[in-house]
KETI-288192 format. One record per residue: x, y, z of N, C-alpha, C in turn; residue in one letter. Coordinates in nm, 3 decimals. Atoms other than C-alpha are relative to their C-alpha. Example, Ala and Ser with C-alpha at 12.3 -4.5 7.8 and 13.67 -1.06 7.14 Angstrom:
BEGIN
<pt><n_east>0.089</n_east><n_north>-0.119</n_north><n_up>0.000</n_up><ca_east>1.230</ca_east><ca_north>-0.450</ca_north><ca_up>0.780</ca_up><c_east>0.090</c_east><c_north>0.120</c_north><c_up>0.000</c_up><rest>A</rest></pt>
<pt><n_east>-0.082</n_east><n_north>-0.119</n_north><n_up>-0.006</n_up><ca_east>1.367</ca_east><ca_north>-0.106</ca_north><ca_up>0.714</ca_up><c_east>-0.077</c_east><c_north>0.109</c_north><c_up>0.073</c_up><rest>S</rest></pt>
//
This chain:
BEGIN
<pt><n_east>0.074</n_east><n_north>0.107</n_north><n_up>0.064</n_up><ca_east>-1.776</ca_east><ca_north>-5.512</ca_north><ca_up>-1.545</ca_up><c_east>-0.147</c_east><c_north>0.042</c_north><c_up>-0.015</c_up><rest>X</rest></pt>
<pt><n_east>0.139</n_east><n_north>-0.039</n_north><n_up>0.027</n_up><ca_east>-2.117</ca_east><ca_north>-5.451</ca_north><ca_up>-1.703</ca_up><c_east>-0.098</c_east><c_north>-0.103</c_north><c_up>0.055</c_up><rest>X</rest></pt>
<pt><n_east>0.107</n_east><n_north>0.089</n_north><n_up>-0.043</n_up><ca_east>-2.435</ca_east><ca_north>-5.594</ca_north><ca_up>-1.559</ca_up><c_east>-0.068</c_east><c_north>-0.058</c_north><c_up>-0.123</c_up><rest>X</rest></pt>
<pt><n_east>0.073</n_east><n_north>0.060</n_north><n_up>0.112</n_up><ca_east>-2.663</ca_east><ca_north>-5.808</ca_north><ca_up>-1.773</ca_up><c_east>-0.086</c_east><c_north>0.105</c_north><c_up>-0.071</c_up><rest>X</rest></pt>
<pt><n_east>0.085</n_east><n_north>-0.104</n_north><n_up>0.060</n_up><ca_east>-2.905</ca_east><ca_north>-5.518</ca_north><ca_up>-1.826</ca_up><c_east>0.083</c_east><c_north>0.100</c_north><c_up>-0.079</c_up><rest>X</rest></pt>
<pt><n_east>-0.088</n_east><n_north>-0.091</n_north><n_up>0.072</n_up><ca_east>-2.616</ca_east><ca_north>-5.292</ca_north><ca_up>-1.929</ca_up><c_east>0.049</c_east><c_north>-0.063</c_north><c_up>-0.130</c_up><rest>X</rest></pt>
<pt><n_east>-0.045</n_east><n_north>0.070</n_north><n_up>0.120</n_up><ca_east>-2.488</ca_east><ca_north>-5.553</ca_north><ca_up>-2.174</ca_up><c_east>-0.110</c_east><c_north>-0.007</c_north><c_up>-0.105</c_up><rest>X</rest></pt>
<pt><n_east>0.113</n_east><n_north>0.010</n_north><n_up>0.091</n_up><ca_east>-2.836</ca_east><ca_north>-5.584</ca_north><ca_up>-2.325</ca_up><c_east>-0.059</c_east><c_north>0.136</c_north><c_up>-0.036</c_up><rest>X</rest></pt>
<pt><n_east>0.046</n_east><n_north>-0.137</n_north><n_up>0.023</n_up><ca_east>-2.885</ca_east><ca_north>-5.205</ca_north><ca_up>-2.325</ca_up><c_east>-0.147</c_east><c_north>0.018</c_north><c_up>0.041</c_up><rest>X</rest></pt>
<pt><n_east>0.136</n_east><n_north>-0.009</n_north><n_up>-0.053</n_up><ca_east>-3.205</ca_east><ca_north>-5.239</ca_north><ca_up>-2.119</ca_up><c_east>-0.023</c_east><c_north>0.141</c_north><c_up>0.054</c_up><rest>X</rest></pt>
<pt><n_east>0.034</n_east><n_north>-0.135</n_north><n_up>-0.044</n_up><ca_east>-3.379</ca_east><ca_north>-4.908</ca_north><ca_up>-2.049</ca_up><c_east>-0.116</c_east><c_north>0.002</c_north><c_up>0.099</c_up><rest>X</rest></pt>
<pt><n_east>0.114</n_east><n_north>0.006</n_north><n_up>-0.091</n_up><ca_east>-3.686</ca_east><ca_north>-5.020</ca_north><ca_up>-1.851</ca_up><c_east>0.031</c_east><c_north>-0.092</c_north><c_up>0.117</c_up><rest>X</rest></pt>
<pt><n_east>-0.031</n_east><n_north>0.074</n_north><n_up>-0.122</n_up><ca_east>-3.646</ca_east><ca_north>-5.133</ca_north><ca_up>-1.492</ca_up><c_east>-0.123</c_east><c_north>-0.007</c_north><c_up>0.089</c_up><rest>X</rest></pt>
<pt><n_east>-0.102</n_east><n_north>0.100</n_north><n_up>-0.022</n_up><ca_east>-3.674</ca_east><ca_north>-5.338</ca_north><ca_up>-1.295</ca_up><c_east>0.008</c_east><c_north>-0.100</c_north><c_up>-0.116</c_up><rest>X</rest></pt>
<pt><n_east>-0.024</n_east><n_north>0.103</n_north><n_up>0.101</n_up><ca_east>-3.524</ca_east><ca_north>-5.596</ca_north><ca_up>-1.532</ca_up><c_east>0.001</c_east><c_north>-0.133</c_north><c_up>0.073</c_up><rest>X</rest></pt>
<pt><n_east>0.015</n_east><n_north>0.127</n_north><n_up>-0.069</n_up><ca_east>-3.620</ca_east><ca_north>-5.949</ca_north><ca_up>-1.438</ca_up><c_east>-0.002</c_east><c_north>-0.114</c_north><c_up>-0.100</c_up><rest>X</rest></pt>
<pt><n_east>-0.001</n_east><n_north>0.122</n_north><n_up>0.082</n_up><ca_east>-3.552</ca_east><ca_north>-6.294</ca_north><ca_up>-1.586</ca_up><c_east>-0.058</c_east><c_north>-0.111</c_north><c_up>0.085</c_up><rest>X</rest></pt>
<pt><n_east>0.063</n_east><n_north>0.112</n_north><n_up>-0.070</n_up><ca_east>-3.768</ca_east><ca_north>-6.592</ca_north><ca_up>-1.489</ca_up><c_east>0.027</c_east><c_north>-0.129</c_north><c_up>-0.075</c_up><rest>X</rest></pt>
<pt><n_east>-0.018</n_east><n_north>0.130</n_north><n_up>0.064</n_up><ca_east>-3.722</ca_east><ca_north>-6.961</ca_north><ca_up>-1.556</ca_up><c_east>-0.135</c_east><c_north>-0.051</c_north><c_up>-0.052</c_up><rest>X</rest></pt>
<pt><n_east>0.122</n_east><n_north>0.054</n_north><n_up>0.059</n_up><ca_east>-3.980</ca_east><ca_north>-7.185</ca_north><ca_up>-1.723</ca_up><c_east>-0.108</c_east><c_north>-0.029</c_north><c_up>0.102</c_up><rest>X</rest></pt>
<pt><n_east>0.096</n_east><n_north>0.022</n_north><n_up>-0.108</n_up><ca_east>-4.148</ca_east><ca_north>-7.238</ca_north><ca_up>-1.385</ca_up><c_east>-0.053</c_east><c_north>0.131</c_north><c_up>0.058</c_up><rest>X</rest></pt>
<pt><n_east>0.045</n_east><n_north>-0.130</n_north><n_up>-0.048</n_up><ca_east>-4.200</ca_east><ca_north>-6.865</ca_north><ca_up>-1.334</ca_up><c_east>0.077</c_east><c_north>0.054</c_north><c_up>0.119</c_up><rest>X</rest></pt>
<pt><n_east>-0.081</n_east><n_north>-0.045</n_north><n_up>-0.113</n_up><ca_east>-3.933</ca_east><ca_north>-6.833</ca_north><ca_up>-1.066</ca_up><c_east>0.104</c_east><c_north>0.101</c_north><c_up>-0.047</c_up><rest>X</rest></pt>
<pt><n_east>-0.101</n_east><n_north>-0.100</n_north><n_up>0.033</n_up><ca_east>-3.707</ca_east><ca_north>-6.528</ca_north><ca_up>-1.066</ca_up><c_east>0.138</c_east><c_north>-0.061</c_north><c_up>0.010</c_up><rest>X</rest></pt>
<pt><n_east>-0.138</n_east><n_north>0.047</n_north><n_up>-0.005</n_up><ca_east>-3.352</ca_east><ca_north>-6.624</ca_north><ca_up>-1.157</ca_up><c_east>0.099</c_east><c_north>0.117</c_north><c_up>-0.009</c_up><rest>X</rest></pt>
<pt><n_east>-0.085</n_east><n_north>-0.119</n_north><n_up>0.004</n_up><ca_east>-3.218</ca_east><ca_north>-6.271</ca_north><ca_up>-1.212</ca_up><c_east>-0.089</c_east><c_north>0.123</c_north><c_up>0.012</c_up><rest>X</rest></pt>
<pt><n_east>0.072</n_east><n_north>-0.126</n_north><n_up>-0.018</n_up><ca_east>-3.333</ca_east><ca_north>-5.926</ca_north><ca_up>-1.102</ca_up><c_east>0.104</c_east><c_north>0.111</c_north><c_up>0.006</c_up><rest>X</rest></pt>
<pt><n_east>-0.090</n_east><n_north>-0.115</n_north><n_up>-0.003</n_up><ca_east>-3.171</ca_east><ca_north>-5.588</ca_north><ca_up>-1.159</ca_up><c_east>-0.082</c_east><c_north>0.128</c_north><c_up>0.004</c_up><rest>X</rest></pt>
<pt><n_east>0.070</n_east><n_north>-0.129</n_north><n_up>-0.004</n_up><ca_east>-3.278</ca_east><ca_north>-5.234</ca_north><ca_up>-1.071</ca_up><c_east>0.078</c_east><c_north>0.104</c_north><c_up>-0.082</c_up><rest>X</rest></pt>
<pt><n_east>-0.059</n_east><n_north>-0.104</n_north><n_up>0.085</n_up><ca_east>-3.195</ca_east><ca_north>-4.906</ca_north><ca_up>-1.247</ca_up><c_east>0.134</c_east><c_north>0.052</c_north><c_up>0.051</c_up><rest>X</rest></pt>
<pt><n_east>-0.129</n_east><n_north>-0.045</n_north><n_up>-0.055</n_up><ca_east>-2.898</ca_east><ca_north>-4.841</ca_north><ca_up>-1.017</ca_up><c_east>0.110</c_east><c_north>-0.105</c_north><c_up>-0.018</c_up><rest>X</rest></pt>
<pt><n_east>-0.098</n_east><n_north>0.105</n_north><n_up>0.026</n_up><ca_east>-2.723</ca_east><ca_north>-5.161</ca_north><ca_up>-1.126</ca_up><c_east>0.009</c_east><c_north>-0.106</c_north><c_up>0.108</c_up><rest>X</rest></pt>
<pt><n_east>0.002</n_east><n_north>0.104</n_north><n_up>-0.101</n_up><ca_east>-2.798</ca_east><ca_north>-5.360</ca_north><ca_up>-0.811</ca_up><c_east>-0.073</c_east><c_north>-0.122</c_north><c_up>-0.056</c_up><rest>X</rest></pt>
<pt><n_east>0.063</n_east><n_north>0.121</n_north><n_up>0.051</n_up><ca_east>-2.874</ca_east><ca_north>-5.720</ca_north><ca_up>-0.902</ca_up><c_east>0.008</c_east><c_north>-0.112</c_north><c_up>0.103</c_up><rest>X</rest></pt>
<pt><n_east>-0.011</n_east><n_north>0.126</n_north><n_up>-0.073</n_up><ca_east>-2.942</ca_east><ca_north>-6.056</ca_north><ca_up>-0.744</ca_up><c_east>-0.043</c_east><c_north>-0.112</c_north><c_up>-0.092</c_up><rest>X</rest></pt>
<pt><n_east>0.035</n_east><n_north>0.116</n_north><n_up>0.081</n_up><ca_east>-2.969</ca_east><ca_north>-6.403</ca_north><ca_up>-0.888</ca_up><c_east>-0.025</c_east><c_north>-0.120</c_north><c_up>0.091</c_up><rest>X</rest></pt>
<pt><n_east>0.037</n_east><n_north>0.122</n_north><n_up>-0.071</n_up><ca_east>-3.114</ca_east><ca_north>-6.734</ca_north><ca_up>-0.776</ca_up><c_east>0.026</c_east><c_north>-0.121</c_north><c_up>-0.089</c_up><rest>X</rest></pt>
<pt><n_east>-0.003</n_east><n_north>0.130</n_north><n_up>0.067</n_up><ca_east>-3.057</ca_east><ca_north>-7.099</ca_north><ca_up>-0.866</ca_up><c_east>-0.089</c_east><c_north>-0.093</c_north><c_up>0.082</c_up><rest>X</rest></pt>
<pt><n_east>0.092</n_east><n_north>0.092</n_north><n_up>-0.065</n_up><ca_east>-3.303</ca_east><ca_north>-7.378</ca_north><ca_up>-0.787</ca_up><c_east>0.036</c_east><c_north>-0.144</c_north><c_up>-0.036</c_up><rest>X</rest></pt>
<pt><n_east>-0.020</n_east><n_north>0.141</n_north><n_up>0.034</n_up><ca_east>-3.279</ca_east><ca_north>-7.757</ca_north><ca_up>-0.768</ca_up><c_east>-0.122</c_east><c_north>-0.051</c_north><c_up>-0.078</c_up><rest>X</rest></pt>
<pt><n_east>0.109</n_east><n_north>0.056</n_north><n_up>0.081</n_up><ca_east>-3.508</ca_east><ca_north>-7.991</ca_north><ca_up>-0.963</ca_up><c_east>-0.134</c_east><c_north>-0.004</c_north><c_up>0.073</c_up><rest>X</rest></pt>
<pt><n_east>0.124</n_east><n_north>-0.003</n_north><n_up>-0.078</n_up><ca_east>-3.764</ca_east><ca_north>-7.976</ca_north><ca_up>-0.680</ca_up><c_east>-0.051</c_east><c_north>0.142</c_north><c_up>0.023</c_up><rest>X</rest></pt>
<pt><n_east>0.042</n_east><n_north>-0.138</n_north><n_up>-0.016</n_up><ca_east>-3.785</ca_east><ca_north>-7.596</ca_north><ca_up>-0.693</ca_up><c_east>0.053</c_east><c_north>0.069</c_north><c_up>0.125</c_up><rest>X</rest></pt>
<pt><n_east>-0.060</n_east><n_north>-0.060</n_north><n_up>-0.119</n_up><ca_east>-3.583</ca_east><ca_north>-7.535</ca_north><ca_up>-0.376</ca_up><c_east>0.113</c_east><c_north>0.094</c_north><c_up>-0.040</c_up><rest>X</rest></pt>
<pt><n_east>-0.109</n_east><n_north>-0.095</n_north><n_up>0.026</n_up><ca_east>-3.353</ca_east><ca_north>-7.233</ca_north><ca_up>-0.375</ca_up><c_east>0.130</c_east><c_north>-0.060</c_north><c_up>0.051</c_up><rest>X</rest></pt>
<pt><n_east>-0.128</n_east><n_north>0.058</n_north><n_up>-0.042</n_up><ca_east>-2.996</ca_east><ca_north>-7.367</ca_north><ca_up>-0.372</ca_up><c_east>0.113</c_east><c_north>0.102</c_north><c_up>-0.003</c_up><rest>X</rest></pt>
<pt><n_east>-0.105</n_east><n_north>-0.102</n_north><n_up>0.003</n_up><ca_east>-2.800</ca_east><ca_north>-7.049</ca_north><ca_up>-0.444</ca_up><c_east>-0.063</c_east><c_north>0.137</c_north><c_up>-0.020</c_up><rest>X</rest></pt>
<pt><n_east>0.044</n_east><n_north>-0.138</n_north><n_up>0.008</n_up><ca_east>-2.851</ca_east><ca_north>-6.676</ca_north><ca_up>-0.403</ca_up><c_east>0.125</c_east><c_north>0.087</c_north><c_up>0.006</c_up><rest>X</rest></pt>
<pt><n_east>-0.116</n_east><n_north>-0.089</n_north><n_up>0.002</n_up><ca_east>-2.603</ca_east><ca_north>-6.400</ca_north><ca_up>-0.484</ca_up><c_east>-0.046</c_east><c_north>0.141</c_north><c_up>-0.036</c_up><rest>X</rest></pt>
<pt><n_east>0.031</n_east><n_north>-0.139</n_north><n_up>0.031</n_up><ca_east>-2.614</ca_east><ca_north>-6.019</ca_north><ca_up>-0.492</ca_up><c_east>0.123</c_east><c_north>0.071</c_north><c_up>-0.053</c_up><rest>X</rest></pt>
<pt><n_east>-0.110</n_east><n_north>-0.079</n_north><n_up>0.056</n_up><ca_east>-2.405</ca_east><ca_north>-5.756</ca_north><ca_up>-0.665</ca_up><c_east>0.091</c_east><c_north>0.059</c_north><c_up>0.107</c_up><rest>X</rest></pt>
<pt><n_east>-0.086</n_east><n_north>-0.052</n_north><n_up>-0.106</n_up><ca_east>-2.272</ca_east><ca_north>-5.641</ca_north><ca_up>-0.329</ca_up><c_east>0.081</c_east><c_north>-0.109</c_north><c_up>0.069</c_up><rest>X</rest></pt>
<pt><n_east>-0.087</n_east><n_north>0.108</n_north><n_up>-0.048</n_up><ca_east>-2.100</ca_east><ca_north>-5.976</ca_north><ca_up>-0.273</ca_up><c_east>-0.060</c_east><c_north>-0.096</c_north><c_up>0.100</c_up><rest>X</rest></pt>
<pt><n_east>0.063</n_east><n_north>0.093</n_north><n_up>-0.094</n_up><ca_east>-2.347</ca_east><ca_north>-6.147</ca_north><ca_up>-0.045</ca_up><c_east>-0.048</c_east><c_north>-0.124</c_north><c_up>-0.076</c_up><rest>X</rest></pt>
<pt><n_east>0.045</n_east><n_north>0.124</n_north><n_up>0.062</n_up><ca_east>-2.433</ca_east><ca_north>-6.510</ca_north><ca_up>-0.120</ca_up><c_east>-0.047</c_east><c_north>-0.098</c_north><c_up>0.108</c_up><rest>X</rest></pt>
<pt><n_east>0.051</n_east><n_north>0.105</n_north><n_up>-0.088</n_up><ca_east>-2.608</ca_east><ca_north>-6.812</ca_north><ca_up>0.031</ca_up><c_east>-0.017</c_east><c_north>-0.125</c_north><c_up>-0.085</c_up><rest>X</rest></pt>
<pt><n_east>0.026</n_east><n_north>0.126</n_north><n_up>0.070</n_up><ca_east>-2.610</ca_east><ca_north>-7.177</ca_north><ca_up>-0.072</ca_up><c_east>-0.063</c_east><c_north>-0.099</c_north><c_up>0.096</c_up><rest>X</rest></pt>
<pt><n_east>0.081</n_east><n_north>0.090</n_north><n_up>-0.082</n_up><ca_east>-2.841</ca_east><ca_north>-7.450</ca_north><ca_up>0.052</ca_up><c_east>-0.011</c_east><c_north>-0.137</c_north><c_up>-0.065</c_up><rest>X</rest></pt>
<pt><n_east>0.032</n_east><n_north>0.135</n_north><n_up>0.046</n_up><ca_east>-2.910</ca_east><ca_north>-7.822</ca_north><ca_up>0.025</ca_up><c_east>-0.124</c_east><c_north>-0.046</c_north><c_up>0.073</c_up><rest>X</rest></pt>
<pt><n_east>0.126</n_east><n_north>0.048</n_north><n_up>-0.056</n_up><ca_east>-3.236</ca_east><ca_north>-8.007</ca_north><ca_up>0.091</ca_up><c_east>-0.007</c_east><c_north>-0.151</c_north><c_up>-0.008</c_up><rest>X</rest></pt>
<pt><n_east>0.022</n_east><n_north>0.144</n_north><n_up>0.008</n_up><ca_east>-3.341</ca_east><ca_north>-8.363</ca_north><ca_up>0.165</ca_up><c_east>-0.116</c_east><c_north>-0.029</c_north><c_up>-0.096</c_up><rest>X</rest></pt>
<pt><n_east>0.104</n_east><n_north>0.039</n_north><n_up>0.097</n_up><ca_east>-3.596</ca_east><ca_north>-8.557</ca_north><ca_up>-0.043</ca_up><c_east>-0.139</c_east><c_north>0.051</c_north><c_up>0.037</c_up><rest>X</rest></pt>
<pt><n_east>0.127</n_east><n_north>-0.057</n_north><n_up>-0.042</n_up><ca_east>-3.882</ca_east><ca_north>-8.408</ca_north><ca_up>0.162</ca_up><c_east>-0.002</c_east><c_north>0.153</c_north><c_up>-0.010</c_up><rest>X</rest></pt>
<pt><n_east>-0.007</n_east><n_north>-0.145</n_north><n_up>0.015</n_up><ca_east>-3.769</ca_east><ca_north>-8.051</ca_north><ca_up>0.085</ca_up><c_east>0.042</c_east><c_north>0.073</c_north><c_up>0.127</c_up><rest>X</rest></pt>
<pt><n_east>-0.045</n_east><n_north>-0.060</n_north><n_up>-0.126</n_up><ca_east>-3.634</ca_east><ca_north>-7.991</ca_north><ca_up>0.436</ca_up><c_east>0.147</c_east><c_north>0.038</c_north><c_up>-0.015</c_up><rest>X</rest></pt>
<pt><n_east>-0.137</n_east><n_north>-0.048</n_north><n_up>0.015</n_up><ca_east>-3.315</ca_east><ca_north>-7.784</ca_north><ca_up>0.450</ca_up><c_east>0.095</c_east><c_north>-0.081</c_north><c_up>0.089</c_up><rest>X</rest></pt>
<pt><n_east>-0.098</n_east><n_north>0.079</n_north><n_up>-0.075</n_up><ca_east>-3.013</ca_east><ca_north>-7.991</ca_north><ca_up>0.555</ca_up><c_east>0.135</c_east><c_north>0.071</c_north><c_up>0.008</c_up><rest>X</rest></pt>
<pt><n_east>-0.128</n_east><n_north>-0.071</n_north><n_up>-0.001</n_up><ca_east>-2.727</ca_east><ca_north>-7.749</ca_north><ca_up>0.480</ca_up><c_east>-0.022</c_east><c_north>0.143</c_north><c_up>-0.046</c_up><rest>X</rest></pt>
<pt><n_east>0.008</n_east><n_north>-0.142</n_north><n_up>0.036</n_up><ca_east>-2.693</ca_east><ca_north>-7.373</ca_north><ca_up>0.469</ca_up><c_east>0.134</c_east><c_north>0.064</c_north><c_up>0.031</c_up><rest>X</rest></pt>
<pt><n_east>-0.125</n_east><n_north>-0.073</n_north><n_up>-0.018</n_up><ca_east>-2.382</ca_east><ca_north>-7.162</ca_north><ca_up>0.423</ca_up><c_east>-0.018</c_east><c_north>0.137</c_north><c_up>-0.064</c_up><rest>X</rest></pt>
<pt><n_east>0.014</n_east><n_north>-0.133</n_north><n_up>0.059</n_up><ca_east>-2.356</ca_east><ca_north>-6.787</ca_north><ca_up>0.363</ca_up><c_east>0.131</c_east><c_north>0.078</c_north><c_up>0.002</c_up><rest>X</rest></pt>
<pt><n_east>-0.120</n_east><n_north>-0.082</n_north><n_up>0.015</n_up><ca_east>-2.108</ca_east><ca_north>-6.511</ca_north><ca_up>0.288</ca_up><c_east>0.049</c_east><c_north>0.058</c_north><c_up>0.132</c_up><rest>X</rest></pt>
<pt><n_east>-0.043</n_east><n_north>-0.045</n_north><n_up>-0.133</n_up><ca_east>-2.096</ca_east><ca_north>-6.415</ca_north><ca_up>0.658</ca_up><c_east>0.081</c_east><c_north>-0.109</c_north><c_up>0.072</c_up><rest>X</rest></pt>
<pt><n_east>-0.072</n_east><n_north>0.110</n_north><n_up>-0.062</n_up><ca_east>-1.935</ca_east><ca_north>-6.752</ca_north><ca_up>0.731</ca_up><c_east>-0.086</c_east><c_north>-0.089</c_north><c_up>0.087</c_up><rest>X</rest></pt>
<pt><n_east>0.091</n_east><n_north>0.085</n_north><n_up>-0.078</n_up><ca_east>-2.242</ca_east><ca_north>-6.901</ca_north><ca_up>0.898</ca_up><c_east>-0.023</c_east><c_north>-0.131</c_north><c_up>-0.073</c_up><rest>X</rest></pt>
<pt><n_east>0.025</n_east><n_north>0.133</n_north><n_up>0.057</n_up><ca_east>-2.285</ca_east><ca_north>-7.275</ca_north><ca_up>0.842</ca_up><c_east>-0.094</c_east><c_north>-0.076</c_north><c_up>0.091</c_up><rest>X</rest></pt>
<pt><n_east>0.091</n_east><n_north>0.089</n_north><n_up>-0.070</n_up><ca_east>-2.573</ca_east><ca_north>-7.500</ca_north><ca_up>0.945</ca_up><c_east>0.004</c_east><c_north>-0.131</c_north><c_up>-0.078</c_up><rest>X</rest></pt>
<pt><n_east>-0.016</n_east><n_north>0.127</n_north><n_up>0.070</n_up><ca_east>-2.509</ca_east><ca_north>-7.865</ca_north><ca_up>0.860</ca_up><c_east>-0.073</c_east><c_north>-0.110</c_north><c_up>0.075</c_up><rest>X</rest></pt>
<pt><n_east>0.078</n_east><n_north>0.110</n_north><n_up>-0.057</n_up><ca_east>-2.773</ca_east><ca_north>-8.129</ca_north><ca_up>0.936</ca_up><c_east>-0.007</c_east><c_north>-0.116</c_north><c_up>-0.098</c_up><rest>X</rest></pt>
<pt><n_east>-0.002</n_east><n_north>0.110</n_north><n_up>0.096</n_up><ca_east>-2.681</ca_east><ca_north>-8.362</ca_north><ca_up>0.651</ca_up><c_east>0.033</c_east><c_north>-0.131</c_north><c_up>0.071</c_up><rest>X</rest></pt>
<pt><n_east>-0.031</n_east><n_north>0.129</n_north><n_up>-0.062</n_up><ca_east>-2.679</ca_east><ca_north>-8.731</ca_north><ca_up>0.742</ca_up><c_east>0.142</c_east><c_north>-0.043</c_north><c_up>-0.036</c_up><rest>X</rest></pt>
<pt><n_east>-0.135</n_east><n_north>0.051</n_north><n_up>0.026</n_up><ca_east>-2.341</ca_east><ca_north>-8.899</ca_north><ca_up>0.771</ca_up><c_east>-0.005</c_east><c_north>-0.152</c_north><c_up>-0.012</c_up><rest>X</rest></pt>
<pt><n_east>-0.012</n_east><n_north>0.146</n_north><n_up>0.013</n_up><ca_east>-2.227</ca_east><ca_north>-9.254</ca_north><ca_up>0.700</ca_up><c_east>0.075</c_east><c_north>-0.059</c_north><c_up>0.119</c_up><rest>X</rest></pt>
<pt><n_east>-0.079</n_east><n_north>0.046</n_north><n_up>-0.115</n_up><ca_east>-2.024</ca_east><ca_north>-9.275</ca_north><ca_up>1.023</ca_up><c_east>-0.073</c_east><c_north>-0.110</c_north><c_up>0.076</c_up><rest>X</rest></pt>
<pt><n_east>0.056</n_east><n_north>0.110</n_north><n_up>-0.078</n_up><ca_east>-2.083</ca_east><ca_north>-9.606</ca_north><ca_up>1.199</ca_up><c_east>-0.083</c_east><c_north>-0.098</c_north><c_up>-0.079</c_up><rest>X</rest></pt>
<pt><n_east>0.078</n_east><n_north>0.090</n_north><n_up>0.083</n_up><ca_east>-2.278</ca_east><ca_north>-9.762</ca_north><ca_up>0.914</ca_up><c_east>0.093</c_east><c_north>-0.104</c_north><c_up>-0.061</c_up><rest>X</rest></pt>
<pt><n_east>-0.080</n_east><n_north>0.106</n_north><n_up>0.061</n_up><ca_east>-2.164</ca_east><ca_north>-10.081</ca_north><ca_up>0.745</ca_up><c_east>-0.041</c_east><c_north>-0.022</c_north><c_up>-0.144</c_up><rest>X</rest></pt>
<pt><n_east>0.026</n_east><n_north>0.036</n_north><n_up>0.139</n_up><ca_east>-2.140</ca_east><ca_north>-10.196</ca_north><ca_up>0.387</ca_up><c_east>0.063</c_east><c_north>-0.137</c_north><c_up>-0.025</c_up><rest>X</rest></pt>
<pt><n_east>-0.052</n_east><n_north>0.132</n_north><n_up>0.034</n_up><ca_east>-2.093</ca_east><ca_north>-10.551</ca_north><ca_up>0.253</ca_up><c_east>0.048</c_east><c_north>0.001</c_north><c_up>-0.144</c_up><rest>X</rest></pt>
<pt><n_east>-0.058</n_east><n_north>0.010</n_north><n_up>0.133</n_up><ca_east>-1.861</ca_east><ca_north>-10.600</ca_north><ca_up>-0.041</ca_up><c_east>0.064</c_east><c_north>-0.137</c_north><c_up>-0.012</c_up><rest>X</rest></pt>
<pt><n_east>-0.050</n_east><n_north>0.137</n_north><n_up>0.023</n_up><ca_east>-1.794</ca_east><ca_north>-10.951</ca_north><ca_up>-0.173</ca_up><c_east>0.003</c_east><c_north>-0.083</c_north><c_up>0.128</c_up><rest>X</rest></pt>
<pt><n_east>0.012</n_east><n_north>0.081</n_north><n_up>-0.121</n_up><ca_east>-1.910</ca_east><ca_north>-11.102</ca_north><ca_up>0.155</ca_up><c_east>0.077</c_east><c_north>0.052</c_north><c_up>0.121</c_up><rest>X</rest></pt>
<pt><n_east>-0.075</n_east><n_north>-0.058</n_north><n_up>-0.112</n_up><ca_east>-1.690</ca_east><ca_north>-10.883</ca_north><ca_up>0.373</ca_up><c_east>-0.072</c_east><c_north>0.126</c_north><c_up>0.044</c_up><rest>X</rest></pt>
<pt><n_east>0.068</n_east><n_north>-0.116</n_north><n_up>-0.055</n_up><ca_east>-1.850</ca_east><ca_north>-10.628</ca_north><ca_up>0.605</ca_up><c_east>0.103</c_east><c_north>0.103</c_north><c_up>0.044</c_up><rest>X</rest></pt>
<pt><n_east>-0.089</n_east><n_north>-0.111</n_north><n_up>-0.035</n_up><ca_east>-1.677</ca_east><ca_north>-10.292</ca_north><ca_up>0.636</ca_up><c_east>-0.080</c_east><c_north>0.104</c_north><c_up>0.078</c_up><rest>X</rest></pt>
<pt><n_east>0.062</n_east><n_north>-0.107</n_north><n_up>-0.078</n_up><ca_east>-1.756</ca_east><ca_north>-10.029</ca_north><ca_up>0.898</ca_up><c_east>0.052</c_east><c_north>0.133</c_north><c_up>-0.052</c_up><rest>X</rest></pt>
<pt><n_east>-0.040</n_east><n_north>-0.128</n_north><n_up>0.053</n_up><ca_east>-1.756</ca_east><ca_north>-9.674</ca_north><ca_up>0.766</ca_up><c_east>0.039</c_east><c_north>0.094</c_north><c_up>0.115</c_up><rest>X</rest></pt>
<pt><n_east>-0.048</n_east><n_north>-0.096</n_north><n_up>-0.098</n_up><ca_east>-1.560</ca_east><ca_north>-9.413</ca_north><ca_up>0.959</ca_up><c_east>0.028</c_east><c_north>0.132</c_north><c_up>-0.069</c_up><rest>X</rest></pt>
<pt><n_east>-0.028</n_east><n_north>-0.133</n_north><n_up>0.052</n_up><ca_east>-1.513</ca_east><ca_north>-9.042</ca_north><ca_up>0.915</ca_up><c_east>0.152</c_east><c_north>0.018</c_north><c_up>-0.009</c_up><rest>X</rest></pt>
<pt><n_east>-0.144</n_east><n_north>-0.026</n_north><n_up>0.016</n_up><ca_east>-1.170</ca_east><ca_north>-8.946</ca_north><ca_up>0.778</ca_up><c_east>0.029</c_east><c_north>0.146</c_north><c_up>-0.002</c_up><rest>X</rest></pt>
//
């Protein structure tokens, strides 16, 4: 499978693509090694992947603090809030939320 630079017949390296905010979303060197990034609407990195199969995905709270991280090594850090034990009222009836 050809890399993006190979498909575009790029001859000058490093080859880099940036988004409208100036953040790198794709980088490739002359040996064909590449990495790519994805960002959320707040500019937080939510995904990273390399040509050698490594990857990382992340989630953030509204203050930009990381709440979830998972990577290709199988490491997971999960500090996302849960609904367990909270209640919700629907048509005058209160329901307690439980984890399934």
